[in-house]
Every structure is written in C-alpha cells, then in structure tokens.
N, C-alpha and C positions, 0 to 999 in steps of 0.2 A: 504493500500500500504506500509506504513512504517513498519507495523508489518510483512508483507510478506518479505520485504527486510531484516529485522532484523533476521527472522528465517533462511533465506538463508545464511546470514553471519555467524550465529551460526553453521549451518550445514557445511559450508565450513571450518570454524575453527576446528570443530570437526574432519572432514575428514583429514585435514592437520596435526593435532596433532596425529591422529591415524597412519598416514603414517610415521611421525617422530619416533613414538614409535616402529613401526615394523622395520624400518631401524636400529634403535639403537639396538634392540634385535638381528637382523641378524648380524649386525656388531660385536657385542660382542661375538656371537657364533663363527664367523669366526676368529675374532682376537685372541681368547683364544686357538685355536687349536694348538697343539704341533706336529711338524713334526717328523717322524721317521728317515728318511734318511738312507743312506747306511753305514754300519759299516766301520770305517777306517781300512786300512790294511797296514802293513809294513811302518808305519809312525815313524819317529825319534822323540821321546819325547823331544829331545834337540831343535827341531824346534818349537818355541813358537810364538803364536799370542796373542796380547792384544786386547780385544774387549772393546771399550768404548761406552756405550749404553745411548742414549737419554739425554745427557747433552746439552740442547738447550735453546735458548732465551725464548721459550714458557714454559719451565719447571723450570729452575733455573735462567733464565736471566731477561732481562729488560721488557719483555712483559708477564712474568708469573703472574698469579693470585693465585698461590698455595703457601700459606704462609709457609707451612712446608718445601717445597723444597727451597724456597728463603732463609729462615733462616739458613739452613744448607749448602747453596751453597758455601760460602767462604771457609770453611774447605774442602768441597768436591773438589772444583777446585784445591786448593793447594795440596791435597793429590794425586789426579789423575795426576796433572802436574808432581809431584815428581815421580810417577810410570812410566809415559811416558818417563821421562828423563832416568830412569833406563832401560826401555825397549830399548831405542835407543842405550844406551851403550852396552847392551847385544845382539844387533842386532835382536831383536824380530820384527816380522811384527806387525804394529799398524793398527787397523781397527776402524775407527770412524763410528759409526752407529747412524743414526737419523731417527725419525719418521716423516711422513707427512700424512695428511688426504686429500683425494681427493673427497670424497662423499659430494656433495653440501648440502644435507639435514643435514648431521651431522655437517657440518661447520656452519649451521644456529644456532645449539645448542651451539657449542663451536668451534671457528675458531682459537684457539691459536696455533694449529699445521697445519693449512691449507697450502697446497702446494703453494709455492710462497710467503708466508707471512714471516715477520721477525721472528716470533716465531718458524718456521720450521728450521731455521738456527742454527748452533752450537752456544753455549754460547761464546760470543766474548772474554771472559777471557781465553779461551783455545787456545793453539797454535796447530792448526790442519794441519800445513804445511807439516808434514811428514806422511807417511802411505797412506792407501786407505780409501775411503768413500763408505759406503753401505747405501742405503735409503730403509726403510721398511714401510709397511702399516699394519702390524700385530704385535702382541706382540712378537712372535717368530722371531728372526732375521734371521733365516734360511728360513722362509716361503716366497716363491716367490721372493727371492733375489739371487744374485750371490755368497752369502757367501760360500756355499758348494764348488763351483768350485774354488773360490779364495784360500781357505784353501788346497784343493787338489793340485792345480797347484803349490803352495808354499811348499808342503810336510809337512804341519803343523801337529805336533803330540801332542801338548798340548795347552790348552787355559787358559788365565788369563782374568777374566771378571770383569769390573768395571762399575759404573754408577747408573742408577735408572730405575724404582723403584724396590727395593728389593723384594717386594711382587708380582710384575707383570712381567715387561719385562726382568729384570735380572733373575728372577726365570724361565721364559719361555725359555730363551736362555740356561740356565743351563740344564733344562730338555731335550731340543732338542739336545744339545751337548752330554749329557750323553747317549741318545739313540744311538748316533753314535759311542760311545766308547772313546770319548776324555777324557784324564785325565784333571781335572779342578782345578784351584786355584782362590780363591777370597781373596783379602786383605780387612779386615773388615773396614778400614778407607776410602775405595774408593767406597763404596756403601751406599745409603741412602734409607730410606722409608719415606713416607709422614708423618707418625707418628713415631717419633724417638724411642719410647719405643717398637716398633714392630721389630726393627732391630735384637736384640738378638735372638728372636724367629725365624726369617728368617735365620740367620746364623746357627742355630741349624738344621733347615730344610735342608740347603745346606750340612751340615756334614752328615746327614742321607742319602743324595743322593750321597755320596762319594766324595764331594768336599773337597779339602785341604784348610781350612780356616786359614789364617795367619794374622799377624799384620805387618805393615810397620816398626814398631819399634822393 
C-alpha cells in the first residue's frame, strides 16, 4: 500500500513538473514574439514619448531577488529620474510600462511579478505621478497593450526608451518600434542589463538597429 501511494505521488509530481515545463516553454515563445504593427505616417518627430520599461519592486526594488538589477538600481533610478525631469520640461509624453504575470502555474515558479503583488508595482523610488501607465504581459510593450493607440492619439513621432532589461524587454520594444518606423533614442545611462558587462554589446546592437544612442552627459 505504501509503495503504491509513493508511486502515485511520484507520478503526480512528474505530471505536475511536466505541465510547468510546457507552460514555461509556451510562455517564453509567446513572450518573445515581436509585433509588426502599422507603419507610422505623417507623425511630427518633435512629438516625443519617453517609455520607461519594467523598473518595478520585483526587478530593482524591495522584493527583487536579482542581485545584478539591485546593485545597479540606485544609479538607474537617479538617471531615469533626471531624464523624466527633462522630459517634463520639454513636454514629452511619459509612459510608464510595467510587467505583470497572470499565469498561476508560472507564478508557482516565480511570483515576483505576479498580478496584484508588491513586486508588480513600480519601484517606489520613482515619481510616476505624471504621464500614462501601460501594463504588459509580454516582452514587447506593444503586444496586446494600448501603447499603439496611445502613441497614435498623441501624434507621437519619436520614442526615447529607458529601463530594463537591455537584452530582453528594452530590446523587444526597440525592435517593435523600429518595425513601425519610429525614430528611436536611448540614453546609455538609463538602461541596464542583469550582467553589467553585457550593456556595451547591447548598445552596439541598438546602433545596428538604427537607434540614436546618446549619453546624458
């Protein structure tokens, strides 16, 4: 009897782990998809939007368990805050973008960005009182969000992108925005990668995609 119960438990655990793995694979495939979108037309490049991506309690803040992000968070917050102040002075549209995970199985593996959790909120050191908020569930900030319509309604003709991760979500929104024909700018002090030594390589990748990479200084 005990042996039979043990076998059933092992079988159940194996099935559960298998389901988790399948969910993770499907999620990663969907999350990494880059949208094409409609090409922008007759947009004024003087109408600029600043997109601040994924600077959240679960990435850089109090609930984060990612040491690389946390170590860089102080300088990132300071530099992004400086850029936001400049954006406000220049009357740019500011869009705060945050990730949340709604799949309960994925949240079993890692609930740091689970919907409704503290980690899904913006890093408390940021002043997000001005601008708009977009919540995403994929790497690409345009994917199944109102970002396209917000930018169209505001007549935005150029994007400035900041946040993290340089290798993933920032790169994804750059690729999606480039597909739509947006001129793009990135200030190198306002993006981070989990591994700091990866940032120069990513900045070079941005340049190859036509991004105007600048320094705040």
